[in-house]
C-alpha positions as CSV (number, residue, x, y, z in Angstrom):
1,M,135.5,176.6,103.2
2,I,138.5,178.9,102.6
3,N,137.8,182.2,100.9
4,T,140.7,182.5,98.4
5,R,140.2,186.2,97.9
6,I,140.8,186.8,101.6
7,V,143.8,184.5,101.6
8,K,145.4,186.3,98.7
9,R,144.6,189.7,100.2
10,Y,146.5,188.9,103.4
11,A,149.5,187.4,101.5
12,L,149.6,190.4,99.2
13,A,149.3,192.8,102.1
14,L,152.3,191.2,103.8
15,F,154.4,190.9,100.7
16,G,153.7,194.5,99.7
17,A,154.6,195.8,103.2
18,L,158.0,194.2,103.2
19,K,161.2,195.9,102.4
20,A,163.4,194.1,99.8
21,E,165.8,193.0,102.4
22,Q,163.0,191.5,104.6
23,I,161.5,189.3,101.9
24,E,163.9,186.3,102.2
25,S,163.8,186.3,106.0
26,V,160.0,186.4,106.2
27,Y,159.8,183.7,103.5
28,Q,162.0,181.4,105.5
29,D,160.0,182.2,108.7
30,L,156.7,181.4,107.0
31,L,158.1,178.1,105.6
32,A,159.1,177.1,109.2
33,V,155.6,178.0,110.4
34,Q,154.0,176.1,107.6
35,T,156.1,173.0,108.4
36,T,155.0,173.2,112.0
37,I,151.3,173.5,111.0
38,R,151.6,170.6,108.6
39,Q,153.4,168.3,111.1
40,S,151.1,169.0,114.1
41,K,147.5,167.9,114.0
42,D,147.0,169.5,117.4
43,L,148.2,172.9,116.1
44,R,145.9,172.6,113.1
45,T,142.9,171.8,115.4
46,F,143.9,174.6,117.7
47,L,144.1,177.1,114.8
48,S,140.7,176.1,113.4
49,S,138.9,176.0,116.7
50,P,136.3,178.8,117.1
51,V,136.1,178.1,120.8
52,V,139.6,179.3,121.6
53,P,139.7,183.1,121.9
54,H,141.9,185.0,119.5
55,N,144.1,186.5,122.3
56,K,144.9,183.0,123.5
57,K,146.0,182.1,120.0
58,Q,148.2,185.2,119.9
59,E,149.9,184.1,123.1
60,I,150.5,180.6,121.7
61,F,152.1,182.2,118.5
62,K,154.4,184.2,120.7
63,E,155.3,181.1,122.8
64,I,155.9,178.8,119.8
65,Y,157.6,181.3,117.4
66,G,158.7,184.2,119.5
67,A,162.4,183.1,119.7
68,T,162.6,181.6,116.2
69,I,161.2,184.0,113.7
70,S,161.6,187.7,113.0
71,Q,159.4,190.3,114.7
72,T,157.8,191.2,111.4
73,S,156.7,187.6,110.8
74,L,155.5,187.2,114.4
75,D,153.5,190.5,114.1
76,F,151.9,189.1,111.0
77,L,150.8,185.9,112.8
78,I,149.4,188.0,115.6
79,L,147.5,190.2,113.2
80,I,146.0,187.1,111.5
81,A,144.8,185.9,114.9
82,E,143.5,189.3,115.8
83,K,141.5,189.4,112.6
84,R,140.3,185.8,113.4
85,R,141.8,184.4,110.2
86,E,144.1,181.8,111.9
87,S,142.2,178.9,110.3
88,M,143.4,180.2,107.0
89,M,147.0,180.5,108.1
90,S,148.3,177.6,105.9
91,E,146.6,178.9,102.8
92,I,147.8,182.4,103.4
93,I,151.4,181.1,103.7
94,D,150.9,179.1,100.5
95,S,149.7,182.3,98.7
96,F,152.7,184.2,100.1
97,V,155.0,181.5,98.7
98,V,153.4,181.9,95.2
99,L,154.1,185.6,95.4
100,Y,157.7,184.9,96.5
101,N,158.3,182.5,93.7
102,K,157.0,185.0,91.1
103,K,159.2,187.8,92.5
104,M,162.3,185.5,92.6
105,N,161.6,184.0,89.1
106,L,161.2,180.5,90.6
107,L,159.0,177.8,89.2
108,P,158.1,174.7,91.3
109,V,157.8,171.6,89.2
110,D,156.6,168.2,90.4
111,F,158.0,165.1,88.5
112,T,156.4,161.8,89.3
113,T,157.9,158.7,87.9
114,A,157.5,154.9,88.3
115,V,161.2,154.5,89.4
116,Q,163.9,156.6,90.9
117,L,165.7,158.7,88.3
118,D,169.4,159.0,88.5
119,A,170.9,162.5,89.3
120,D,172.0,163.1,85.7
121,L,168.5,162.5,84.3
122,Q,167.0,164.7,87.0
123,Q,169.4,167.5,86.1
124,K,168.6,167.2,82.4
125,L,164.9,167.3,83.0
126,T,165.2,170.3,85.3
127,K,167.5,172.1,82.8
128,K,165.2,171.5,79.9
129,I,162.2,173.0,81.7
130,A,164.4,175.9,82.9
131,E,165.3,176.6,79.3
132,I,161.7,176.5,78.1
133,S,160.3,178.6,81.0
134,H,163.2,181.0,81.5
135,K,162.9,180.4,85.3
136,T,164.9,178.8,88.0
137,I,163.3,175.4,88.7
138,I,162.4,174.1,92.1
139,A,162.3,170.4,91.2
140,N,160.4,167.9,93.4
141,F,160.9,164.3,92.3
142,K,158.4,161.7,93.5
143,I,158.0,158.0,92.9
144,N,154.7,156.2,92.2
145,P,155.2,152.6,91.1
146,K,151.6,152.4,89.9
147,L,152.6,154.5,86.9
148,R,154.4,151.4,85.5
149,G,156.5,153.7,83.3
150,G,156.8,157.2,81.9
151,A,156.3,160.3,83.9
152,I,153.8,162.9,85.1
153,V,155.1,166.5,85.1
154,K,153.0,169.2,87.0
155,I,153.8,172.9,86.6
156,D,151.3,175.1,88.4
157,D,147.9,174.0,87.0
158,L,149.3,172.3,83.9
159,V,149.8,168.6,84.1
160,Y,151.6,166.6,81.3
161,D,150.7,162.9,81.8
162,G,153.2,160.8,79.9
163,S,152.7,157.8,82.1
164,L,152.2,154.3,80.6
165,Q,148.9,154.1,82.6
166,H,147.6,157.2,80.8
167,H,148.8,156.0,77.4
168,L,147.0,152.7,77.9
169,E,143.8,154.5,78.8
170,M,144.1,156.7,75.8
171,L,144.7,153.7,73.5
172,Y,141.7,151.9,74.9
173,K,139.6,155.1,74.3
174,Q,140.8,155.3,70.7
175,L,140.1,151.7,69.9
176,S,136.8,151.4,71.7
177,G,135.5,154.9,71.3
178,V,134.6,155.1,75.0
179,D,136.3,155.8,78.3
180,M,137.8,152.8,79.9
181,P,135.4,151.2,82.4
182,F,136.3,151.7,86.0
183,A,136.4,147.9,86.6
184,L,139.1,147.6,83.8
185,Q,141.0,150.6,85.2
186,K,141.0,148.8,88.6
187,T,142.2,145.6,87.0
188,M,145.0,147.4,85.2
189,A,146.1,149.1,88.4
190,S,146.3,145.7,90.3
191,V,148.3,144.0,87.6
192,N,152.0,143.6,88.6
């Protein structure tokens, strides 16, 4: 189980140690590291293995990232391995990204719809949330045909569920006074 206090502490320590001109570079480096971790099951297994000594993990970090990321970013990865926190690497990077977004006034927003939205509608949705939040929006549009219609918008921990599926469940609850039985939910999900 990941200790969120430790994760946040490492991310905050790195963020606080950076000069203003280093923040963007380290952010890009950590995104590249995160992409590698998420794409490679072998690397994830390697990082979480208690059998592999930390100095071997440091060597692997140098080998994989030595020529592609800044020395500051590489030193941070080596420090994490030295402190035996490499199994938390992905979560530490996620926490750093949260700090970066806050500093840069960025707000990631996930939009999930039943069908592909045209570029004009995507822009209008993004603009509206930017006006409300007074932040620059990092929009991520996803498609989930099971929604049947409507949209789900996720901003941080806040989720607005305007999907047809959700409205049908709420209507059922209002009419019957109880939650929709799982069997009926399953039937609704299988209806084309």
